[in-house]
KEGUDREN-640868 format. One record per residue (C-alpha): x, y negated, z negated. Coordinates in steps of 0.02 Angstrom, whole numbers, plus 32768, in hexadecimal, padded with zeros to 4 digits. Each point is the difference from the previous one (the first is absolute). Example, Ala and Ser with C-alpha at 12.3 -4.5 7.8 and 13.67 -1.06 7.14 Angstrom:
KEGUDREN-640868
826780E17E7A;80457F548021;
***
This chain:
KEGUDREN-640868
131ACACB41C3;80AD7FD9803F;80A480557FD5;80A87FAD7FEE;808180298083;809480177F8C;801580507F55;7FE47F8B7F6F;7FC07F72806F;7FA17F847F96;804E80327F59;80947FC37FA1;806480517F78;7FA1804E7F70;7FF37F8B7F6D;7FBB7FF77F50;7F8F7F6B7FE7;7FBB7FB57F62;7F5F7F9D8013;7FB67FB47F66;7F537FD6803A;7FBE80B38004;800480147F43;7F917F887FA1;7FD180057F47;7FA07F877F93;805F7F727FB2;7FA5800E7F5A;802D80B97FF2;80BB7FE08009;80817F9B7FA6;803F7F67805F;808C8027807A;80B07FFB7FB9;80837F8F804E;805680518093;802D7FF780B7;7F7880158083;80728078805F;7FA7807F806D;7F587FB07FE1;7FCB800B80B5;8071806E8067;80A980487FDF;804B808E8064;807F80807FC9;804A806D8087;7FB280A37FC6;7F71806C803A;7F84806E7FA3;7FE980AC804E;7F5880117FA9;7FB37F718061;7F66802E8061;7FE97FC680B5;7F957F658019;7F4580197FF8;7FBC801480AF;7F5D80268059;7FDC807A808B;7FE57FC380B1;7F577FB08020;7F79806E8049;7FB57FD180A7;7F5F7FCE7FA8;80517F947F7A;7FBD7F4D7FFB;80727F75803B;80087F4C7FC3;7FB77F728067;80047F437FF8;7FD17FC27F53;803B809E7FA6;80907FFC7F82;809480758019;806880327F67;80AC804E8017;808080587F93;80287FD27F4D;801D805B7F5E;7F7F808C7FEF;7FC780937F95;8084806B7FAE;806C7F637FF1;803B801680B3;800C7F8C8094;7F7F80298083;8005800680BE;7F437FFD800C;7F8B7F798041;7F457FE17FF9;7F817F7B802B;7F6B7FAA7FAF;7F5F7FEA8062;7FA37F667FBC;7F5B803E804B;800280A27F9E;80717FC67F71;806080A28012;80B480338023;8038807E8085;80A88055801D;80777FD3808D;80A0804D8041;80A27FFA7F9D;80B07FBD8016;8094807A8009;80417FBB7F5A;7FA97FC97F63;80207F4B7FCD;7FD77F857F77;80287F477FF5;80137FFD80BD;7FDE7F68806B;7F767FF78081;7FBC7F898083;7F6A7FF98073;803B7FF480B5;7FA67F978082;7FD180A38059;7F9780327F69;807F80847FCF;805780007F57;80BD80007FE4;804380587F64;80B57FE07FD0;8072804C7F7C;7FCB80297F4F;8039808B7F8B;7FD080B67FF6;801080817F78;7FB8802F7F58;7FE87FA47F5C;8037804F7F5D;7F947FA47F84;802480187F47;7F7A7FBC7F8C;806B80157F65;80847F85803A;7F8C7F9C8070;807B8014808E;7FE4802A80B5;80948047805F;7FDE801880B8;806C8070806C;7FF07FE180B8;803F7FB480A1;80097F4D803C;7FC1800680B2;801E7FB280A9;7F5C804B803D;7FA87F968084;7F5480428032;7F707FBC8067;7F4D802F7FD5;7F8580058092;7F4B7FEE7FC3;7FBD804980A3;805180A87FD7;80107FF37F44;80B68037800D;80AF7FBD7FE6;808B7FF98081;80B67FDB7FDC;80417F5D8048;8089800C8084;80857FE97F79;80027FF67F41;80247F677F98;80B27FC08006;800680057F41;7FA380637F7C;7F847F8F7FA7;7F9580177F63;7F987F6D7FC6;80197FA080A4;7F827F908058;7FBA800C80B1;7FB47F678053;7FAD7FFE80AB;803C7F698063;7F9B7F9F8083;806880548087;7FC080AA7FC9;80AA80307FB8;8012802E7F48;80807FB87F86;803980857F84;80647FAE7F75;806080357F65;7FDF80997F96;807380717F9C;807880828044;802D80AD7FBF;80607FBB7F6D;7F6A7F977FCA;805B7F638039;7F9A7F7F8060;80407FC380A7;80027F538050;7FEB804780AF;7F667FFE806F;7FCE804980A7;7F797FDF8081;7F958089804C;7FD27FEB80B8;7F638065802A;802D7FFF80B9;80A080617FE1;7FD380577F5E;80A67FCB7FB5;80417F807F84;80917F868010;805A7FA37F76;7FD87F487FE4;80867F848033;802F7FDE7F4B;7FD480427F54;7F947FBA7F76;80517F8F7F7F;7FED80887F7C;7FE380BB7FF6;7F4E80237FCB;7F80808A7FE3;7F4F7FF57FBB;7FFB7F508048;7F767FAE8067;7FF37FD280B7;7F7B7F888041;7FDF7FC580B2;7FED7F437FFD;7F937F93806E;80967FCB8068;802480B98028;809A800A7F91;8009807A7F6D;801E7FD57F49;806780867FA7;7FFD7FE07F44;804B80487F61;802080B87FDE;807980727FA6;80B77FE4802F;805A80967FB4;7FE480A97FAF;80017FB87F50;7F5A7FA48011;80467F51801D;7F8A7F8D8060;80187F6C8074;7FA77F598016;804A7FEB80AE;7F947FF5809C;801E800380BB;7FA37FC8809B;800B80758095;7FF37FAC80AA;7FC880828082;80377F948092;80B47FEE7FC2;7FF880AB7FAA;80567FB37F67;7FE67FE27F47;80167F577FAC;7FFF7FEA7F43;7F737F987FB8;7FB57FE67F54;8035803B7F81;7F6D80457FA0;7FE07FBB7F53;801E80AB7FB1;805880A18036;7F74807B802A;7FE480AF8041;7F64806A801F;7F997F618010;7F737FDF807B;80027F7A8088;7F757FC48074;7FEB7F70807B;7F767F897FCA;7F837FC68082;7F957F887F99;800B7F767F7E;808A7F877FD6;80868085801A;7FCA803580AF;80958048805F;806380207F61;802F80AA7FB9;7FB5802F7F58;8077806C7F99;7FB480547F67;804F80607F70;808A80808013;809080397F93;80727F807FAF;80A380227FA4;80267FEB7F48;807B802D7F77;7F9F809E7FD6;7FE2803880B3;7F787FD7807C;7F597FB67FD2;7F697FCE8067;7FD57F4E8032;7F5A7FA37FFF;80427F628052;7FD37FD380B2;805E7F9A8081;7FDE7FC980B2;807B7FE9808E;7FE87F618067;8047802280AF;80017F46802A;80667FCA7F69;805680AA7FFB;7FEA80057F42;7FA9806B7F7E;7F8B7FAE7F83;7F9B80457F6E;7F458000801D;7F907F9A7F8E;7FDA80997F95;804880AD7FE3;7FAA80A98001;7FA680347F62;805A80A98002;80B5802B8026;8008807A8092;807E805F806B;7FDF807B808C;7F547FB1800F;7FA67FC9809F;7FCE7F548041;7F7C7FF58089;7FC07F658059;7F41800B8008;7F8E7FBD8087;7FDB7F647F99;80BA7FD77FEC;800B80387F4B;808280817FCE;7FD580A17FA3;808D80337F8C;7FE280B27FC2;804E80807F8D;80BA80187FE8;806D802B7F6A;80207F8D7F6C;806A7FE77F65;809A805D8039;809E80177F9D;808780838010;8095804D7FAA;8083806A8052;806580917FBB;80748073805E;7FDE7FA380A3;7F47802D7FFA;7F687F9C7FCF;7FC580427F58;7F787F877FCB;7F7B7F9F805C;7F737F9C7FB6;7F6C7FC18060;7F4D80118038;7FA2802F809E;7F9C7F65802A;7F45801E801F;7FDF7F468012;7FFA7F878091;7FF77F45801A;7FD87F84808A;806D7F6F8037;7FA27F67803E;80697FA58084;7FA47F5C7FE0;80197FF67F44;809B80717FF9;7FAF80577F6C;7FF380B97FD7;7F5B80457FBE;7FF080AE7FB4;7F7D806F804F;7F9080317F6D;80477F787F90;80847FF47F79;801E80647F62;80157FAE7F57;80BA800B8022;7FEF7F93809C;80278089807D;7F8D80478085;7F7D807F7FCD;7FF780A6805B;7FA77FF380A7;804A808A806C;7FC780B47FEE;80AF803D7FD9;80A77FB47FCD;807C8008808F;809E7FBA804D;805C802D80A0;7F57800C8057;7FC47FB080A3;7F7B7F7B801B;7FB57FEC80AE;7F827F7C8037;7F76804B806C;7FD07F87808A;7F6B80518056;7F6C80737FE6;7F9380187F66;80927FE17F8A;803E7F638057;80597F8E7F85;801B80887F7E;80AC803F7FC8;802F80B87FF8;806E80247F69;804D80AD8018;807180747F9F;80977FC57F9F;804D80397F5D;7F947FED7F68;7F7B80477F8C;7F4C7FE47FCA;80467FD17F57;80707F6A8026;806D80327F6D;801980B1803F;8090804A8062;7FF67FD380B9;7FE6808B807F;7FDD7FFF80BA;7F4C7FD38026;7F8380388083;7F797F897FC2;7FCA7F6B806A;7F8D7F6D7FE1;7FB77F6B805D;80017F4A7FCB;7F697F9A8038;80287F457FFF;7F477FD28006;7FD780597F5D;80B37FF77FBE;7FF880B77FCD;805F80A2801D;7FA380A0802C;804580B08012;8003804D80AE;803180A98046;80A780477FC5;809680168071;802D80AC8042;80AB7FF27FAD;80367FA57F64;807F7F7D8033;805A7F657FC2;80897F93804B;7FB0802280AA;7FCF7F8D808F;7F527FD58044;7FC87FA9809F;7F5A7FC58048;7FF2803880B5;7FD97F718077;
***
């Protein structure tokens, strides 16, 4: 494990963050949300520290006999873990044994960090926040004290350990995106700073120097909890996101050109969105377009969750609604392109509303989704796995309700074609209060079923996961 060369390297000022998604209660058990501002719904920082904060959860150094991940294994890094703390730990899933094993740890715990698989097979981890959550069930609020980070670490699967990059990020970033470019460089865009305010800046990591440099210009809008998708022409679509620390969202979108190292506005989206999911389609009538599902949308009573779906056409440079919408509204869900070209949309949070008092979130209404649905790129229709309820929403199909999890397509071995759904924030009872999860499950597209698999070594949500090449 590496050490930083100067005090405080990789950390910014201590901040107090408010993140709504970690506290979920059933809609039917609460009164409807009262009118109010969505202020502080995602992240808002006040320049104060809490001396009672515990250090980030960490793991001891790996023993010489500890197993190491190989090609086809899934590596999971960081996130929000047990004790309501960010974690520095990592682990991997072996599809052959269906079990998880511990790996080395980062110097700093992080959640909502960005990550990218490098062409070398190593994994880049950038930014995130560290600290401890102070969850209060009575008020259904979740105040998080911690640090926005400039941490930039490289995980080497051959050693199972992390090493600091040659220099940290230029800016602290929480809720940013990281996209590996054809050149092998990584675009790191947006994210919130220590005050909870999203930035319009971006930087590019060069693995040959271990450093980042700023892009030639900035995005057309500040954004965090946005999406970034590599297009077929090797440019990157940056779409939506939160634009300030009061929960306002944007419908703006940018195209990043890696040759010119510049952003150009495109779009806009049909709705302002944040915490949505975006994937590049490789089959059907929308081949080459970006499917954007769900996410938060704004309203007079705060943020709610969307069920509408749009697709970005890179040729016409426009967004269009798909022929049908999802059956369930979802945010902080996952979307995974399967081997047959269909898209698995799984989990997430639904039915949000919020009120704010005293600059803190004091009410949140929603449900941990334990359902999933498939998007057919030929018909542009969504079909619930396990069918519909009498209320025309998807029946339960997953083993546990969860959002802020990861979904990884396994491309080789005995589980080839299956999707590993791991961790997240949720509960077995979808109407219960969400906590960090260690449970994992596998989706089999042949049988269209979810089955439980071995549990993770650490409960974690808002983490990153990568299939090793």
